[in-house]
C-alpha positions as CSV (number, residue, x, y, z in Angstrom):
1,X,84.9,40.1,-24.3
2,X,86.0,43.0,-21.8
3,X,84.5,45.8,-20.8
4,X,87.0,48.1,-22.9
5,X,85.4,46.2,-25.8
6,X,81.8,46.2,-24.5
7,X,82.1,50.3,-24.9
8,X,84.1,50.6,-27.7
9,X,81.8,51.9,-30.4
10,X,80.6,49.3,-33.4
11,X,78.4,50.1,-35.8
12,X,75.9,48.2,-37.6
13,X,72.9,49.1,-40.1
14,X,69.4,48.2,-39.9
15,X,67.8,48.1,-43.3
16,X,63.9,49.0,-42.8
17,X,61.2,48.0,-45.6
18,X,57.9,46.8,-45.6
19,X,58.2,43.0,-46.0
20,X,55.8,40.6,-48.0
21,X,54.4,37.1,-47.5
22,X,57.1,34.3,-47.8
23,X,53.9,32.2,-48.7
24,X,50.1,31.7,-49.7
25,X,49.7,30.7,-46.0
26,X,50.9,34.3,-44.7
27,X,49.3,36.7,-46.9
28,X,46.3,37.0,-44.7
29,X,48.4,37.5,-41.6
30,X,50.6,39.9,-43.7
31,X,47.6,42.0,-45.0
32,X,45.9,42.3,-41.3
33,X,49.5,43.2,-40.0
34,X,49.5,46.3,-42.9
35,X,45.9,47.9,-42.3
36,X,46.5,47.4,-38.3
37,X,48.8,50.2,-39.1
38,X,47.8,53.3,-37.4
39,X,49.6,55.2,-39.9
40,X,47.6,53.2,-43.0
41,X,44.0,53.4,-41.3
42,X,43.9,56.4,-38.8
43,X,41.2,55.0,-36.4
44,X,40.7,54.0,-32.9
45,X,42.4,50.8,-31.8
46,X,39.4,48.7,-31.7
47,X,37.7,49.9,-34.4
48,X,41.0,49.9,-36.8
49,X,41.7,45.8,-35.6
50,X,38.3,45.1,-36.5
51,X,38.1,46.8,-40.0
52,X,41.8,45.5,-40.8
53,X,40.6,41.5,-40.2
54,X,37.5,42.4,-42.3
55,X,39.7,44.0,-45.3
56,X,42.4,41.0,-44.9
57,X,39.7,38.6,-45.0
58,X,38.4,39.8,-47.9
59,X,41.3,40.9,-50.0
60,X,43.2,37.6,-49.4
61,X,41.9,35.7,-52.5
62,X,42.4,38.8,-54.8
63,X,46.1,39.3,-53.2
64,X,47.0,35.3,-53.5
65,X,45.7,35.5,-57.3
66,X,48.3,38.2,-57.4
67,X,51.3,36.4,-55.8
68,X,50.5,33.2,-57.6
69,X,51.1,34.9,-60.7
70,X,54.6,36.3,-59.8
71,X,55.5,32.8,-58.2
72,X,53.2,32.7,-54.5
73,X,55.1,35.0,-52.3
74,X,56.4,38.4,-52.1
75,X,60.1,38.5,-53.8
76,X,60.9,41.8,-51.8
77,X,62.6,39.7,-48.8
78,X,65.2,37.8,-51.3
79,X,66.1,41.0,-53.2
80,X,66.5,43.2,-49.8
81,X,68.9,40.2,-48.4
82,X,70.7,40.4,-52.0
83,X,71.3,44.6,-51.1
84,X,72.0,43.5,-47.5
85,X,74.8,41.6,-48.3
86,X,76.0,43.8,-50.9
87,X,75.6,46.6,-48.6
88,X,77.7,44.7,-45.9
89,X,80.6,44.1,-48.1
90,X,80.7,47.9,-49.2
91,X,80.5,49.2,-45.6
92,X,82.4,46.6,-43.9
93,X,80.0,46.6,-40.8
94,X,77.2,44.5,-39.9
95,X,74.0,45.0,-41.8
96,X,70.7,43.4,-40.9
97,X,67.0,43.4,-42.4
98,X,64.1,44.9,-40.3
99,X,60.8,44.4,-42.1
100,X,57.5,45.9,-40.9
101,X,55.0,43.7,-41.4
102,X,56.7,40.0,-42.0
103,X,59.7,38.4,-40.8
104,X,62.3,39.1,-40.0
105,X,60.5,41.9,-38.2
106,X,62.2,45.3,-37.1
107,X,63.0,43.8,-33.6
108,X,64.3,40.5,-35.1
109,X,67.0,42.7,-37.2
110,X,67.8,44.8,-33.9
111,X,68.4,41.8,-32.1
112,X,70.7,39.7,-35.1
113,X,73.1,43.4,-34.7
114,X,73.1,43.0,-31.1
115,X,74.3,39.3,-31.2
116,X,77.2,40.7,-33.5
117,X,78.3,43.2,-31.0
118,X,76.6,46.5,-32.7
119,X,76.3,49.2,-30.1
120,X,75.8,52.0,-32.5
121,X,72.7,51.9,-35.1
122,X,72.1,53.5,-38.3
123,X,68.2,52.6,-39.3
124,X,68.5,53.0,-43.5
125,X,64.8,53.0,-44.8
126,X,65.0,51.3,-47.9
127,X,62.0,53.7,-48.8
128,X,63.8,56.4,-51.2
129,X,61.3,59.3,-50.3
130,X,59.8,59.7,-47.0
131,X,56.4,59.3,-45.8
132,X,54.3,59.1,-42.8
133,X,52.8,56.0,-44.2
134,X,56.2,54.3,-44.8
135,X,59.4,55.2,-43.2
136,X,57.3,57.0,-40.3
137,X,55.4,53.9,-39.6
138,X,58.7,51.8,-39.6
139,X,60.5,54.3,-37.4
140,X,57.8,54.6,-34.7
141,X,57.1,50.8,-34.5
142,X,61.0,50.4,-33.9
143,X,60.8,53.1,-30.9
144,X,57.8,51.1,-29.4
145,X,59.3,47.3,-29.9
146,X,62.9,47.0,-30.9
147,X,64.0,47.6,-27.7
148,X,67.5,49.4,-28.2
149,X,69.1,51.5,-26.1
150,X,71.9,52.4,-27.6
151,X,72.6,55.4,-29.8
152,X,70.8,55.3,-33.0
153,X,71.1,57.2,-36.2
154,X,67.9,58.1,-38.7
155,X,68.9,58.4,-42.5
156,X,65.2,59.6,-43.4
157,X,65.7,59.4,-47.2
158,X,67.6,59.3,-50.2
159,X,65.4,60.6,-52.7
160,X,67.7,63.3,-53.8
161,X,71.0,62.0,-53.1
162,X,73.4,62.2,-56.4
163,X,74.1,58.4,-56.5
164,X,70.3,57.7,-56.4
165,X,69.6,60.0,-59.1
166,X,72.7,58.8,-61.3
167,X,71.5,55.3,-60.9
168,X,68.2,55.7,-62.1
169,X,69.5,58.2,-64.9
170,X,71.4,55.4,-66.3
171,X,68.9,53.0,-66.1
172,X,66.3,55.3,-67.8
173,X,69.1,56.3,-70.5
174,X,69.6,52.7,-71.6
175,X,66.2,52.1,-72.0
176,X,65.5,55.1,-74.2
177,X,68.5,54.2,-76.5
178,X,66.0,51.0,-77.2
179,X,63.7,50.9,-80.0
180,X,62.0,53.6,-82.1
181,X,62.2,57.5,-82.3
182,X,62.0,59.6,-79.0
183,X,59.2,61.3,-80.9
184,X,57.1,58.4,-80.1
185,X,58.1,58.1,-76.7
186,X,56.9,58.8,-73.6
187,X,58.8,58.4,-70.2
188,X,55.8,58.0,-67.2
189,X,57.6,58.1,-63.8
190,X,55.6,56.0,-61.2
191,X,55.1,56.0,-57.7
192,X,53.0,54.6,-55.0
193,X,50.1,56.6,-54.2
194,X,49.4,57.8,-50.8
195,X,45.8,59.7,-49.4
196,X,45.6,63.2,-50.3
197,X,44.8,63.6,-47.0
198,X,48.0,62.6,-45.8
199,X,49.7,65.1,-48.5
200,X,47.4,68.2,-47.1
201,X,48.5,67.7,-43.7
202,X,52.6,67.9,-44.4
203,X,53.5,64.7,-45.4
204,X,56.4,65.5,-47.6
205,X,56.1,62.4,-49.9
206,X,54.6,64.0,-52.9
207,X,57.4,66.8,-53.2
208,X,60.1,64.4,-52.5
209,X,58.6,62.2,-55.7
210,X,58.4,65.2,-57.7
211,X,62.0,66.1,-56.2
212,X,63.3,62.9,-57.7
213,X,61.8,63.2,-60.9
214,X,63.1,66.7,-61.6
215,X,66.3,65.4,-61.0
216,X,66.4,62.2,-63.4
217,X,64.5,64.5,-66.0
218,X,67.6,66.9,-66.2
219,X,69.6,64.7,-67.5
220,X,67.4,63.2,-70.4
221,X,66.8,64.5,-73.5
222,X,64.6,67.6,-73.1
223,X,62.4,66.8,-76.1
224,X,61.3,63.4,-74.6
225,X,57.4,64.0,-73.1
226,X,57.3,62.9,-69.5
227,X,54.8,62.3,-67.0
228,X,54.5,61.2,-63.1
229,X,51.5,58.7,-62.0
230,X,50.6,57.3,-59.3
231,X,49.7,53.6,-58.7
232,X,47.7,51.2,-56.0
233,X,45.1,53.2,-54.3
234,X,43.0,51.4,-52.0
235,X,39.3,52.5,-50.4
236,X,36.9,55.2,-51.2
237,X,39.2,58.0,-50.2
238,X,40.8,60.6,-52.4
239,X,44.6,59.6,-53.4
240,X,47.7,61.7,-55.2
241,X,46.8,61.4,-58.8
242,X,47.2,61.3,-61.7
243,X,46.4,57.3,-61.9
244,X,48.5,55.1,-64.5
245,X,44.9,54.8,-66.3
246,X,44.7,58.9,-66.6
247,X,48.2,59.1,-68.0
248,X,47.7,56.0,-70.5
249,X,44.7,57.8,-71.9
250,X,46.4,61.3,-72.2
251,X,49.3,59.9,-73.9
252,X,46.9,57.9,-76.3
253,X,45.6,61.1,-77.4
254,X,49.0,62.7,-78.0
255,X,50.2,59.7,-80.3
256,X,52.8,58.5,-78.1
257,X,53.5,54.9,-79.3
258,X,56.0,53.5,-77.2
259,X,55.9,54.1,-73.1
260,X,59.1,53.5,-70.8
261,X,57.7,53.0,-67.6
262,X,59.9,54.3,-64.8
263,X,59.2,53.3,-60.8
264,X,61.2,56.0,-58.5
265,X,59.7,55.1,-55.3
266,X,60.8,51.4,-54.5
267,X,64.3,50.0,-54.0
268,X,63.8,46.9,-55.2
269,X,61.5,44.4,-57.1
270,X,57.8,43.5,-55.5
271,X,54.3,42.8,-56.0
272,X,53.9,46.6,-57.4
273,X,56.3,46.3,-60.1
274,X,56.3,42.8,-61.2
275,X,52.4,42.4,-61.2
276,X,50.4,45.3,-61.6
277,X,53.3,47.4,-63.6
278,X,54.8,44.3,-65.8
279,X,51.4,42.1,-66.0
280,X,48.2,44.3,-65.8
281,X,49.6,47.8,-66.9
282,X,51.8,46.2,-69.6
283,X,48.7,44.3,-70.9
284,X,46.6,47.8,-71.0
285,X,49.5,49.5,-73.0
286,X,49.3,46.1,-75.6
287,X,45.6,46.2,-75.7
288,X,45.8,50.0,-76.9
289,X,48.8,49.1,-79.2
290,X,51.6,51.0,-77.4
291,X,54.6,49.5,-76.7
292,X,55.6,49.0,-72.9
293,X,59.4,48.9,-71.7
294,X,60.0,49.0,-68.1
295,X,63.2,50.5,-65.9
296,X,64.1,48.0,-63.2
297,X,64.0,49.0,-59.8
298,X,67.6,49.8,-58.6
299,X,68.2,46.8,-56.3
300,X,71.5,45.5,-56.0
301,X,73.1,47.9,-58.7
302,X,76.5,48.7,-58.0
303,X,76.1,52.3,-58.2
304,X,72.8,52.2,-56.0
305,X,74.5,50.3,-53.3
306,X,77.4,52.8,-53.2
307,X,74.9,55.7,-53.0
308,X,73.4,54.0,-50.2
309,X,76.9,53.2,-48.4
310,X,77.5,57.1,-48.9
311,X,74.5,58.0,-47.4
312,X,75.7,55.8,-44.2
313,X,79.0,57.1,-43.7
314,X,78.4,60.7,-44.4
315,X,75.4,60.3,-42.2
316,X,77.6,58.5,-39.2
317,X,80.4,61.0,-40.3
318,X,78.2,64.2,-39.4
319,X,76.7,62.2,-36.2
320,X,80.3,61.4,-34.6
321,X,81.3,65.3,-35.5
322,X,78.3,66.3,-33.7
323,X,78.7,64.2,-30.7
324,X,82.5,64.7,-30.3
């Protein structure tokens, strides 16, 4: 490679996501890394590390059972790899994966892009809505450990991207066309919860979730009953509500007989969709006599991949204009 070639801009994309254990023997380490994150446990380092080890020790058994039910490992890496390949084909540029809490880590993804000659980096979090607990954590980790010295563009969120909304609207409409009358149907939009203390400090996540839900809701029959619920709480602190259980009781009181569960904060299937929703919450619905239907995560849906491609292309175009 000549000096001229080395200086020529070559863009690449790093997909940022949470990650997950590749097998039962990785669950403890994965949980430790998760709870050792200061964005998850905002405590002094020594106390946080000690508490993270304690939480990982006590939660490994329960978490192992949940993973065992869905095949023994997290599906997120395999799902993200499919998204990576599809996006690379769509963009015709190198795309790599950087996970926050499991291999390949963020620095591994950066290294692979460097090996492919990338010197202009686009960071694309696969968290549709921005939160300090997810996107900001990944970006801070990138800044601290990735050893990237070239230009870097950040696509912070895509919660209101037209292609993202259209993907969700189409998938929801397909489920609404299934089965019984809309009069007995409720759509429950679901997002991962975050501590209320984060929201009060200005974390935009909840407001962005609400914007996503509002934009999707505009595309469906206004007569259909909708609610937003938050899943996956942990510990004694107060979390964003209402919970799925709260909403379920409300819907039963209203005489709803069919629930369409629509996750809006996940880009791909994971433990929380495949176990928490499709197994635990589905059983709760059945026990109360309700039909359960779920809208899938967008994954490699063609329209969603095009939306991600568009977000990268629009961002890089604006970046080039600003640095011309």
